[in-house]
C-alpha positions in Angstrom: -5.0 30.4 -6.8 -3.1 29.1 -3.8 0.0 31.7 -3.9 2.6 31.9 -1.6 3.5 34.3 1.0 4.8 37.1 -0.7 8.5 36.9 -1.0 8.7 33.3 0.1 8.7 30.8 -3.0 6.5 27.2 -2.3 9.3 24.8 -1.8 9.6 21.7 -4.4 9.7 18.6 -4.0 11.8 16.2 -6.9 9.8 13.6 -8.8 10.9 10.5 -6.6 10.1 12.4 -3.4 6.2 13.1 -4.9 6.3 9.2 -5.5 7.3 8.6 -2.2 5.2 10.9 -0.1 2.1 10.9 -2.2 2.1 6.2 -1.9 2.5 6.8 1.7 0.1 9.8 2.3 -1.9 7.2 0.6 -0.7 4.2 2.6 -1.0 5.6 5.8 -4.6 7.3 4.5 -5.3 2.9 4.5 -3.8 1.7 7.6 -6.3 4.5 9.7 -9.0 3.8 7.7 -8.2 -0.4 8.3 -8.1 -0.1 12.1 -11.1 2.6 12.3 -13.6 0.1 10.5 -11.7 -2.8 13.3 -12.0 -1.0 15.9 -16.5 0.0 14.7 -16.6 -3.1 12.9 -14.7 -5.3 14.2 -11.3 -7.6 12.7 -14.2 -9.5 9.7 -15.8 -7.2 8.6 -13.1 -5.7 8.1 -11.1 -7.8 6.5 -14.2 -8.2 4.1 -14.9 -4.9 3.6 -11.4 -4.4 3.1 -11.2 -7.3 0.0 -14.1 -5.7 -1.3 -12.9 -1.9 -2.0 -9.3 -3.4 -3.4 -10.4 -5.8 -6.0 -12.6 -1.9 -7.1 -9.2 -1.0 -6.5 -6.8 -2.6 -8.8 -8.8 -2.5 -11.4 -8.9 1.3 -11.3 -5.3 1.5 -10.7 -4.6 -1.1 -14.0 -6.3 0.3 -16.3 -4.8 3.4 -15.2 -1.7 1.9 -15.0 -1.7 0.3 -19.0 -3.5 4.2 -20.4 -0.3 6.4 -18.2 2.3 3.7 -19.4 0.7 2.9 -22.7 1.4 -0.2 -22.2 -1.2 -2.1 -24.5 -3.0 -4.6 -22.9 -1.2 -7.9 -21.1 -1.7 -10.3 -23.9 1.3 -12.9 -22.9 3.0 -13.7 -19.6 6.1 -11.3 -20.8 3.1 -8.3 -21.6 2.5 -9.2 -17.9 5.6 -9.1 -16.0 7.0 -6.4 -17.6 3.0 -4.6 -16.7 4.1 -5.8 -13.1 7.4 -4.6 -12.9 6.3 -1.3 -13.9 3.2 -1.1 -11.7 5.6 -1.9 -8.6 7.9 1.0 -9.7 4.9 3.7 -9.7 3.4 2.2 -6.9 5.5 0.7 -4.2 7.4 2.4 -1.7 10.0 1.1 -1.0 8.9 1.1 2.9 7.3 -2.2 1.7 9.3 -5.6 1.7 8.2 -7.5 -0.7 9.4 -10.6 -3.6 8.5 -11.4 -6.6 9.0 -14.9 -8.3 8.1 -15.5 -11.6 8.3 -20.1 -12.7 11.3 -20.8 -14.9 8.7 -21.6 -17.9 7.2 -18.0 -17.5 3.8 -19.5 -17.0 3.3 -18.1 -13.6 4.0 -15.7 -10.3 4.2 -14.4 -7.1 4.1 -12.3 -4.9 5.0 -11.9 -1.2 4.8 -8.9 0.9 7.8 -9.5 3.8 6.8 -5.9 5.6 4.6 -2.9 5.1 4.8 0.1 7.1 1.4 0.4 6.8 0.1 -2.8 8.1 2.1 -2.3 10.7 0.7 1.5 11.5 -2.9 -0.4 11.6 -1.1 -2.9 14.3 0.4 0.1 16.3 -3.4 1.7 15.9 -5.9 -1.4 16.4 -3.7 -3.1 19.4 -1.8 -0.3 21.2 0.9 -0.5 23.2 0.8 -1.8 26.9 -0.3 1.5 28.5 1.1 0.7 32.5 3.7 -2.0 33.5 2.5 -5.6 33.1 0.1 -5.2 30.8 -0.6 -4.8 27.7 -2.6 -5.4 24.3 -2.3 -8.6 21.9 -1.6 -8.5 18.9 -3.0 -10.9 15.6 0.5 -12.2 14.8 0.8 -13.3 18.7 3.2 -11.3 19.4 2.7 -8.1 22.3 2.1 -4.6 21.9 
């Protein structure tokens, strides 16, 4: 059992602070893993592995969210909207900017990430900043870092 240093109570975080810390740590791990995979295996293999991992993880994550929230499955578009809103609130930190659009008839939705600190971090690790004046490394988006 972990015990605090004598005379000093452990520092406690609010639920929101803890949630933010855990999500950001997970996304940092994800970005660093992806950057390492790109360095070792190349972008094509890293993307293939990442897609496979996301497909598997998202299924587990969805089931866990359903169980934790007591939602009884997703059978209608209303159920889907409630589930998506709940999942977004639980797992997406404020450092990720995104847009969700639902069609007026409720038959479909789109989800677009417009800014992601984890992706931006992975670019820094895979495509480092210039090492000297006049030399730089290119990044996939065509910019110079």
